[in-house]
C-alpha positions as CSV (number, residue, x, y, z in Angstrom):
1,M,22.4,101.5,-4.2
2,S,19.1,102.3,-2.5
3,T,17.3,99.2,-1.2
4,A,14.3,101.1,0.3
5,L,11.0,99.4,-0.5
6,P,7.5,101.0,-0.6
7,P,5.1,99.6,2.0
8,T,3.8,96.4,0.6
9,A,2.0,93.3,2.0
10,R,4.1,90.2,2.2
11,T,3.4,87.9,-0.7
12,D,1.5,84.7,-0.1
13,R,2.9,83.0,-3.3
14,C,3.9,79.4,-2.8
15,D,7.5,80.1,-3.7
16,T,7.8,82.1,-0.5
17,V,6.0,79.5,1.6
18,T,8.2,76.6,0.4
19,W,11.8,77.9,-0.4
20,G,11.6,80.1,2.6
21,A,11.1,77.1,5.0
22,D,12.8,73.9,5.9
23,P,14.5,71.8,4.6
24,Y,16.0,74.2,2.1
25,A,16.8,76.8,4.8
26,D,18.4,74.1,7.0
27,A,20.7,73.1,4.1
28,L,21.8,76.7,3.5
29,R,22.6,77.1,7.2
30,R,24.7,73.9,7.1
31,G,26.2,74.9,3.8
32,R,25.7,71.4,2.4
33,G,23.2,68.8,1.1
34,P,22.1,66.3,0.1
35,L,19.0,68.1,-1.0
36,F,16.6,67.3,-3.9
37,L,13.5,68.4,-5.7
38,R,11.1,65.4,-5.8
39,R,8.5,65.3,-8.5
40,S,5.1,63.7,-7.7
41,D,6.2,60.5,-9.6
42,G,9.3,60.1,-7.4
43,W,11.8,61.5,-9.8
44,L,14.6,63.4,-8.0
45,L,16.6,66.5,-9.1
46,P,19.7,67.0,-7.0
47,L,20.2,70.5,-5.7
48,E,23.9,71.7,-5.7
49,V,23.9,73.3,-2.3
50,E,27.7,73.0,-1.8
51,R,28.4,74.7,-5.1
52,W,25.9,77.4,-4.3
53,C,27.5,78.0,-0.9
54,A,31.0,78.2,-2.4
55,G,32.6,81.1,-4.4
56,A,31.7,81.9,-8.0
57,D,33.2,79.4,-10.4
58,A,34.4,79.7,-14.0
59,A,30.9,79.1,-15.4
60,D,29.4,81.8,-13.0
61,L,32.2,84.2,-14.0
62,S,31.4,83.7,-17.7
63,A,27.9,85.0,-17.0
64,L,29.0,87.9,-14.7
65,R,31.5,89.1,-17.4
66,R,28.5,89.7,-19.7
67,C,26.5,91.7,-17.2
68,E,25.7,95.3,-17.9
69,G,25.0,98.1,-15.4
70,A,23.4,97.3,-12.1
71,V,22.6,93.6,-11.6
72,L,19.5,92.0,-10.0
73,D,20.1,88.4,-9.0
74,I,16.7,86.7,-8.9
75,G,16.7,83.8,-6.4
76,C,20.2,84.7,-5.2
77,G,20.5,81.8,-2.8
78,P,23.5,82.1,-0.5
79,G,24.8,85.0,-2.6
80,R,28.0,83.9,-4.3
81,L,27.1,85.9,-7.5
82,V,26.2,89.0,-5.6
83,A,29.3,88.8,-3.5
84,A,31.5,88.3,-6.6
85,L,30.0,91.3,-8.3
86,A,30.4,93.4,-5.1
87,A,34.1,92.3,-4.9
88,Q,34.5,93.7,-8.5
89,G,32.9,97.0,-7.4
90,R,29.7,96.3,-9.3
91,R,26.3,97.4,-8.2
92,A,24.3,94.3,-7.4
93,L,21.3,93.2,-5.4
94,G,20.0,89.7,-4.7
95,I,16.5,88.8,-3.9
96,D,15.4,85.5,-2.3
97,V,12.4,84.2,-0.5
98,S,14.6,82.4,2.0
99,A,15.7,84.4,5.0
100,A,18.6,82.0,5.5
101,A,19.8,82.7,1.9
102,V,19.6,86.5,2.5
103,A,21.6,86.1,5.7
104,R,24.3,84.1,4.0
105,T,24.5,86.7,1.2
106,A,25.0,89.5,3.7
107,A,27.7,87.4,5.5
108,A,29.5,86.9,2.1
109,G,29.6,90.6,1.5
110,G,26.6,91.0,-0.8
111,S,23.4,93.0,-0.6
112,A,20.1,91.1,-0.6
113,L,16.4,91.5,0.2
114,H,13.9,88.9,1.5
115,R,11.5,89.2,-1.4
116,S,9.9,87.2,-4.2
117,V,10.4,88.4,-7.7
118,F,6.7,88.9,-7.8
119,D,6.8,91.4,-4.9
120,S,7.4,95.1,-5.3
121,L,11.1,95.7,-5.8
122,P,13.5,98.6,-5.7
123,E,14.3,100.4,-9.0
124,E,11.8,98.5,-11.1
125,G,12.3,99.2,-14.8
126,S,15.9,100.4,-14.4
127,W,18.1,97.3,-13.8
128,G,20.8,96.9,-16.4
129,T,20.9,93.1,-16.1
130,A,18.8,90.4,-14.4
131,L,20.1,86.9,-13.6
132,L,18.1,83.7,-13.5
133,L,20.9,81.1,-12.9
134,D,20.9,77.7,-11.1
135,G,17.6,76.6,-12.5
136,N,15.8,79.7,-11.4
137,I,13.9,79.9,-14.7
138,G,11.7,77.4,-12.8
139,I,10.5,79.9,-10.2
140,G,6.7,79.9,-10.0
141,G,6.3,77.1,-12.5
142,D,5.4,79.4,-15.4
143,P,8.4,80.5,-17.5
144,Y,6.3,83.0,-19.5
145,A,5.0,84.7,-16.4
146,L,8.5,84.9,-14.9
147,L,10.0,86.3,-18.1
148,T,7.2,88.8,-18.4
149,R,7.8,89.9,-14.8
150,T,11.5,90.1,-15.4
151,A,11.0,92.4,-18.4
152,E,9.2,94.8,-16.0
153,L,12.3,95.0,-13.8
154,V,15.1,95.8,-16.3
155,G,15.5,98.9,-18.3
156,R,15.1,99.0,-22.1
157,P,17.2,97.6,-23.7
158,G,18.1,95.6,-20.5
159,L,19.8,92.2,-20.4
160,L,18.7,88.9,-18.9
161,I,21.0,85.9,-18.5
162,V,19.3,82.6,-18.0
163,E,21.0,79.2,-17.1
164,T,19.2,76.5,-19.0
165,T,20.0,73.2,-20.7
166,A,20.6,72.4,-24.4
167,A,18.0,69.6,-24.3
168,D,14.6,70.3,-25.7
169,L,12.9,70.2,-22.3
170,D,9.6,71.9,-21.3
171,E,8.2,70.7,-18.1
172,Q,5.9,72.3,-15.6
173,V,5.3,70.1,-12.6
174,Q,4.6,70.0,-8.8
175,V,7.7,69.3,-6.7
176,R,8.8,69.4,-3.1
177,V,12.1,70.1,-1.4
178,E,13.4,67.0,0.3
179,R,16.5,66.0,2.3
180,G,18.6,63.1,1.1
181,D,20.2,62.2,4.4
182,L,19.0,61.0,7.7
183,P,18.0,63.7,10.2
184,G,20.1,64.3,13.2
185,P,18.8,64.3,16.8
186,G,16.0,66.8,17.3
187,E,15.8,67.6,13.5
188,R,12.5,67.4,11.6
189,P,12.6,64.9,8.7
190,A,9.5,66.2,7.0
191,P,9.9,67.4,3.4
192,G,8.7,70.8,2.2
193,E,5.2,71.5,0.9
194,P,4.5,70.9,-2.8
195,F,4.8,73.8,-5.2
196,P,4.9,74.4,-8.9
197,W,8.3,74.4,-10.7
198,A,9.5,74.4,-14.3
199,R,12.4,73.1,-16.2
200,V,13.0,74.4,-19.7
201,G,15.7,73.8,-22.3
202,A,17.1,76.4,-24.6
203,P,14.6,75.8,-27.4
204,A,11.6,76.2,-25.1
205,L,13.2,79.1,-23.4
206,L,13.6,81.0,-26.6
207,R,9.9,80.4,-27.5
208,Y,8.8,81.7,-24.1
209,A,11.3,84.6,-24.3
210,D,10.1,85.7,-27.7
211,A,6.5,85.8,-26.5
212,A,7.5,87.7,-23.4
213,G,9.3,90.5,-25.3
214,W,12.9,89.3,-25.3
215,T,15.4,88.9,-28.2
216,P,18.2,86.3,-28.0
217,V,21.7,87.7,-27.9
218,E,24.1,84.8,-27.2
219,Q,24.2,81.1,-26.2
220,W,27.2,79.5,-24.6
221,T,28.3,76.5,-22.5
222,V,31.0,76.0,-19.9
223,T,32.3,72.6,-19.0
224,D,33.0,72.0,-15.3
225,R,36.4,70.4,-15.5
226,A,37.4,71.2,-11.9
227,G,34.3,69.9,-10.1
228,Q,33.1,66.5,-9.2
229,R,31.3,66.0,-12.6
230,P,34.1,66.5,-15.2
231,D,31.7,66.0,-18.1
232,A,29.0,68.4,-16.8
233,E,28.2,71.4,-19.0
234,R,26.4,74.5,-17.8
235,C,24.4,76.2,-20.5
236,F,23.5,79.9,-20.7
237,V,21.4,82.2,-22.8
238,S,21.5,86.0,-22.8
239,L,18.4,87.9,-23.9
240,R,17.8,91.6,-24.7
241,R,14.6,93.3,-23.6
242,R,12.7,94.2,-26.8
243,G,9.3,95.6,-25.8
244,A,5.9,94.7,-24.6
245,P,5.1,91.0,-24.5
246,R,2.6,89.5,-26.9
247,S,-0.7,88.0,-25.8
248,R,-0.2,84.4,-24.6
249,C,-1.8,81.8,-26.7
């Protein structure tokens, strides 16, 4: 596929400034954590760096099987999904604000661009499917804005697959990326800069999606029986682009 971009100034959005820098980039280069998102009150969300740097698992494949047409992976990280689609002969492109993530995606056999979802992107309005997995519905800290932007990227009636949680969660907070281990000799222990992030469960996601011009298609869960958390479930929602978003209340 063509990955040519029109001339555009680099974004100054905070998602580029934070995820594109240490310590997230360092963890991707190492291929391992521990790495966390720390909320301002001290609460920690573990980031699954090792899983992201591995191959696509059963839960990932359940989402990829549902993809239609050319696939845009938003926040592709180290590229396991893009690489899996490429191995199947599917047209796929990842975008990520981390240069380290883009480099790992290319090394894994996938195609990726060093871009934010809010930058100008190739083939806007014609992607068959967009992916927001691994908590990427939190990008920018505003689910409505992200879903509205994603609707501009896919064709009509394009598909969006979002990984979420079954809990009734709707949280928009400031977080920072933070390492959970002791730095080695010569390494910088400082955490990343604060930035907005969101966590939404399926009920809240469906509310935002309806306002942003998406219609729900399917919800499903996959239990990770092979990993380190045998009781963990990953939850997914697929949405179909409907039309123009409604005004936000």
